[in-house]
C-alpha positions as CSV (number, residue, x, y, z in Angstrom):
1,M,2.1,-44.2,25.2
2,A,0.9,-40.9,23.1
3,D,3.2,-41.5,20.3
4,K,2.3,-44.3,17.8
5,L,5.6,-46.8,18.0
6,R,6.0,-49.6,15.6
7,L,6.9,-53.5,16.6
8,M,8.1,-56.1,14.2
9,T,7.4,-59.5,15.0
10,V,9.5,-62.4,12.6
11,H,8.3,-65.7,12.4
12,A,9.3,-68.8,10.0
13,H,5.8,-70.1,9.4
14,P,2.0,-69.1,8.9
15,D,0.5,-69.9,11.9
16,D,3.5,-68.9,14.2
17,E,2.3,-65.3,14.6
18,S,-0.7,-66.7,16.2
19,S,0.7,-69.2,18.6
20,K,3.4,-67.0,19.5
21,G,2.9,-63.7,21.1
22,A,-0.1,-62.7,19.2
23,A,-2.3,-61.4,22.3
24,T,0.9,-59.4,22.5
25,T,0.7,-58.1,19.1
26,A,-3.4,-57.4,19.7
27,R,-2.4,-55.6,22.3
28,Y,-0.4,-52.9,20.9
29,V,-2.4,-52.6,17.9
30,A,-5.4,-51.7,20.2
31,E,-3.2,-49.3,21.8
32,G,-3.0,-47.4,18.7
33,H,0.5,-48.8,17.6
34,E,1.5,-50.4,14.3
35,V,2.5,-54.0,14.3
36,M,3.9,-55.9,11.4
37,V,4.1,-59.8,11.5
38,V,7.0,-61.1,8.9
39,T,6.7,-64.4,7.9
40,C,9.8,-66.1,6.1
41,T,8.4,-68.9,4.2
42,G,5.1,-69.9,3.1
43,G,4.6,-73.2,5.0
44,E,4.6,-75.1,1.9
45,A,6.2,-78.2,3.5
46,G,3.6,-78.3,6.4
47,S,1.5,-81.5,6.8
48,I,-2.5,-81.1,7.3
49,L,-3.2,-81.2,11.2
50,N,-6.6,-80.5,11.3
51,P,-8.6,-84.0,10.2
52,A,-11.5,-81.8,9.2
53,M,-9.3,-79.9,6.4
54,D,-7.7,-83.4,5.1
55,R,-9.4,-82.8,2.0
56,P,-8.3,-83.5,-1.9
57,E,-9.0,-79.7,-2.8
58,V,-6.9,-78.6,0.2
59,V,-4.4,-81.0,-0.3
60,E,-3.8,-79.9,-3.7
61,N,-3.8,-76.4,-2.9
62,L,-2.2,-76.2,0.3
63,T,0.1,-73.3,-0.4
64,E,-2.8,-70.8,-1.2
65,V,-5.2,-72.0,1.6
66,R,-2.1,-71.3,3.8
67,R,-1.9,-68.0,2.1
68,Q,-5.6,-67.4,2.7
69,E,-5.5,-68.3,6.1
70,M,-2.5,-66.1,7.3
71,A,-4.6,-63.2,5.6
72,T,-7.7,-63.9,8.3
73,A,-5.4,-64.2,10.8
74,A,-3.6,-60.8,10.4
75,E,-7.1,-59.4,10.1
76,I,-8.1,-60.6,13.2
77,L,-5.1,-59.3,14.9
78,G,-5.1,-56.2,13.0
79,V,-1.6,-56.4,12.0
80,Q,0.3,-55.5,9.2
81,H,1.9,-58.7,7.2
82,R,4.7,-59.2,5.0
83,W,5.9,-62.3,3.3
84,L,9.7,-62.5,2.9
85,G,9.1,-65.2,-0.1
86,F,11.4,-68.4,0.8
87,V,10.4,-71.8,0.8
88,D,9.5,-73.8,3.7
89,S,12.3,-76.1,4.4
90,G,10.0,-79.1,5.9
91,L,11.1,-80.7,8.9
92,P,13.7,-83.6,8.1
93,E,13.0,-87.2,10.2
94,G,15.5,-90.0,10.4
95,D,18.9,-90.8,12.6
96,P,20.8,-89.2,10.9
97,P,18.1,-86.7,9.4
98,P,18.5,-86.3,5.8
99,P,19.9,-83.3,3.8
100,L,17.7,-80.8,3.6
101,P,17.0,-79.6,-0.5
102,E,18.4,-76.8,-2.1
103,G,16.6,-73.9,-2.6
104,V,15.0,-73.9,0.8
105,F,15.0,-70.9,3.5
106,A,17.3,-73.1,5.8
107,T,19.9,-73.7,2.7
108,T,19.5,-70.5,1.3
109,P,22.8,-68.5,1.8
110,L,22.4,-66.5,5.4
111,E,23.5,-63.1,3.6
112,V,20.6,-63.2,1.0
113,S,17.7,-64.0,3.3
114,T,19.2,-61.4,5.7
115,R,19.2,-58.6,2.7
116,E,15.2,-59.5,2.3
117,L,14.6,-59.1,5.9
118,V,16.8,-55.6,6.4
119,K,14.7,-54.2,3.2
120,V,11.5,-54.9,5.2
121,I,13.0,-53.3,8.5
122,R,14.4,-50.3,6.6
123,E,10.9,-49.8,5.2
124,F,8.8,-50.6,8.0
125,R,11.2,-48.9,10.4
126,P,10.2,-50.8,13.5
127,H,11.4,-49.4,17.0
128,V,11.2,-53.0,18.4
129,V,11.8,-56.8,16.9
130,I,10.8,-59.6,18.3
131,T,12.4,-63.2,17.1
132,Y,13.0,-66.7,18.3
133,D,15.8,-67.8,20.5
134,E,19.0,-69.4,19.3
135,N,17.1,-72.9,19.6
136,G,14.3,-71.3,17.5
137,G,11.8,-72.1,20.1
138,Y,11.9,-75.4,18.8
139,P,14.7,-77.2,16.7
140,H,12.9,-76.8,13.4
141,P,15.8,-76.0,10.8
142,D,13.3,-73.0,9.7
143,H,13.0,-71.3,13.0
144,I,16.6,-71.6,13.8
145,R,17.2,-69.6,10.2
146,C,14.8,-67.6,11.4
147,H,16.6,-66.5,14.6
148,E,19.8,-66.0,12.5
149,I,18.5,-63.6,9.9
150,S,16.6,-61.6,12.7
151,V,19.7,-61.3,14.6
152,A,22.0,-60.3,11.6
153,A,19.4,-57.9,10.3
154,F,18.8,-56.2,13.4
155,D,22.5,-55.3,13.5
156,A,22.6,-55.0,9.4
157,A,20.0,-52.3,9.1
158,G,21.3,-49.5,10.8
159,D,24.6,-50.0,9.0
160,P,25.2,-47.7,6.0
161,D,28.0,-50.0,4.8
162,L,26.0,-53.4,4.6
163,Y,23.2,-54.0,2.1
164,Q,23.7,-50.7,0.8
165,D,20.7,-51.6,-2.2
166,A,18.2,-52.2,0.5
167,G,16.9,-49.0,1.6
168,E,17.7,-46.1,3.5
169,T,19.2,-47.2,6.7
170,W,16.9,-47.7,10.0
171,Q,18.0,-49.0,13.4
172,P,16.0,-50.9,15.5
173,L,16.5,-50.3,19.2
174,K,15.2,-53.6,20.7
175,L,15.6,-56.9,20.1
176,Y,13.6,-59.6,22.1
177,Y,13.0,-63.5,21.7
178,S,10.0,-65.0,22.5
179,H,9.7,-67.4,25.3
180,G,6.1,-69.3,25.6
181,F,6.7,-72.8,26.2
182,S,7.9,-72.9,29.8
183,R,8.1,-76.0,31.9
184,K,6.6,-73.6,35.3
185,R,3.5,-72.6,33.1
186,M,2.8,-76.0,31.7
187,H,2.9,-77.5,35.2
188,L,0.9,-74.5,36.4
189,F,-2.1,-75.4,34.1
190,H,-1.7,-78.7,34.8
191,E,-2.4,-78.9,38.6
192,A,-4.9,-76.4,37.9
193,L,-6.8,-78.4,35.6
194,L,-6.5,-81.5,37.8
195,S,-7.5,-79.5,40.5
196,R,-10.8,-78.8,39.0
197,G,-11.6,-82.4,38.2
198,M,-10.6,-82.0,34.6
199,E,-8.4,-83.9,31.9
200,S,-5.0,-82.4,31.5
201,P,-3.1,-82.9,28.0
202,Y,0.1,-82.1,29.8
203,G,1.2,-85.3,31.7
204,E,3.1,-86.8,29.1
205,W,5.3,-83.7,28.1
206,L,6.1,-82.8,32.0
207,A,6.9,-86.9,32.4
208,K,9.5,-86.5,29.3
209,W,10.7,-82.9,30.0
210,D,14.3,-82.9,30.3
211,S,15.3,-81.6,34.0
212,S,19.1,-81.2,32.5
213,R,17.3,-78.6,30.3
214,P,16.9,-75.0,31.5
215,D,13.2,-73.8,31.6
216,P,13.1,-71.0,29.5
217,D,11.2,-69.0,31.7
218,E,14.7,-68.7,33.6
219,R,15.5,-66.2,30.8
220,V,12.5,-64.0,30.6
221,T,13.1,-60.3,31.4
222,T,9.8,-58.8,30.1
223,R,6.3,-59.8,31.0
224,V,3.2,-58.2,28.6
225,V,0.2,-58.2,30.2
226,C,-2.3,-58.9,27.5
227,A,-4.8,-61.2,28.7
228,D,-7.9,-59.2,27.6
229,Y,-6.5,-60.3,24.0
230,F,-6.1,-64.2,24.7
231,E,-9.9,-64.6,22.8
232,Q,-8.5,-62.5,19.9
233,R,-5.4,-64.9,20.0
234,D,-7.3,-68.0,19.7
235,D,-9.4,-67.2,17.1
236,A,-6.5,-65.9,15.0
237,L,-5.2,-69.5,15.8
238,R,-8.5,-70.9,14.4
239,A,-8.1,-69.2,11.4
240,H,-5.1,-71.5,10.5
241,A,-7.9,-74.4,10.2
242,T,-5.6,-76.6,8.3
243,Q,-2.9,-76.8,11.2
244,I,-4.9,-76.2,14.2
245,D,-7.5,-78.6,15.5
246,P,-10.0,-76.9,17.4
247,T,-10.3,-79.8,19.6
248,S,-6.6,-79.7,20.4
249,R,-4.7,-79.0,23.4
250,W,-3.9,-75.6,22.1
251,F,-7.3,-75.0,23.4
252,A,-7.2,-77.1,26.8
253,V,-7.0,-74.6,29.3
254,P,-10.1,-72.5,29.5
255,L,-9.5,-68.9,28.9
256,D,-10.7,-67.9,32.6
257,I,-7.9,-70.0,34.2
258,Q,-5.2,-68.8,31.4
259,Q,-6.4,-65.1,32.5
260,E,-6.3,-65.8,36.4
261,L,-2.8,-67.9,36.2
262,W,-0.9,-66.4,33.6
263,P,-2.3,-63.0,32.1
264,T,1.4,-62.3,30.3
265,E,3.0,-63.4,27.2
266,D,6.8,-63.6,28.0
267,Y,9.9,-62.2,26.2
268,E,14.0,-62.0,26.8
269,L,15.4,-58.6,26.2
270,V,19.2,-59.4,24.3
271,R,19.4,-55.7,22.5
272,S,18.9,-52.8,23.6
273,L,20.0,-49.3,22.5
274,V,17.6,-47.1,24.9
275,D,18.0,-47.2,29.1
276,T,15.4,-49.8,30.7
277,T,15.1,-51.3,33.8
278,L,14.5,-54.9,34.1
279,P,12.1,-56.5,34.7
280,E,9.9,-55.1,32.4
281,D,6.0,-55.2,31.5
282,D,6.1,-53.3,28.3
283,L,8.2,-54.1,25.2
284,F,8.4,-50.3,24.4
285,S,10.1,-49.7,27.9
286,G,12.5,-46.7,27.1
287,V,11.7,-46.5,23.4
288,Q,9.1,-43.9,24.2
289,E,11.6,-41.8,26.1
290,K,14.1,-42.0,23.4
291,V,11.5,-41.1,20.3
292,C,10.5,-38.0,22.2
293,A,13.8,-36.7,23.6
């Protein structure tokens, strides 16, 4: 691809960009394209999930620490980064769960948060946008809201009658959902670890998998080969030290096994204004031809 193209990924919290599609973004940056990560919230309501970081000075300054972690991860991946500026909604617990607080991302009116994303789209002018599916990847209220505003902004950014104060119109050409946590992938790694006499962290997950729930892998249309960037992905993930324990199952499968058995990151094409043929191996498939025409 001779021409520089632009890719935007929209995420709910800092660290999501490193656990979902980071090797893809690193690959496209290495190929000379522009990539912007948009983070909808500051992750203020997140817990400290790495015992080594559970220290008073970190707890007291978690918002700033997470901003610093995000800056480090963005530098590792080589991406541009933008905070959308909303407040982390937290993950309510209980049966039924308590209502979300007022003023957080998931309770902000959809048109308000969509406007902010439209502004960034019209400024950065991405050809391709990636977000979560309608389930948010998992049902965190911020992930679901991230999906909602991303789809709405994809459609609105090119409409001159909408958000007229949000900059000059720009219509992205393709919209994808990222799919990472498939049963097929998990089972493949589980069997590979056991066959090598290694401990697998996936046995309990697989045993509890709801067989009536479709495997997200069945929705995949596009597999981007990015195994050469898995180490860079993991370095970015470790940069989010409050959220990622370096001894956790995130790193249980050796890189060489991952690169051999599942060398791709996987996506579902849900909107396309260019001609493309499925399955794809490139998020920019059809875009280059459109841009150069």
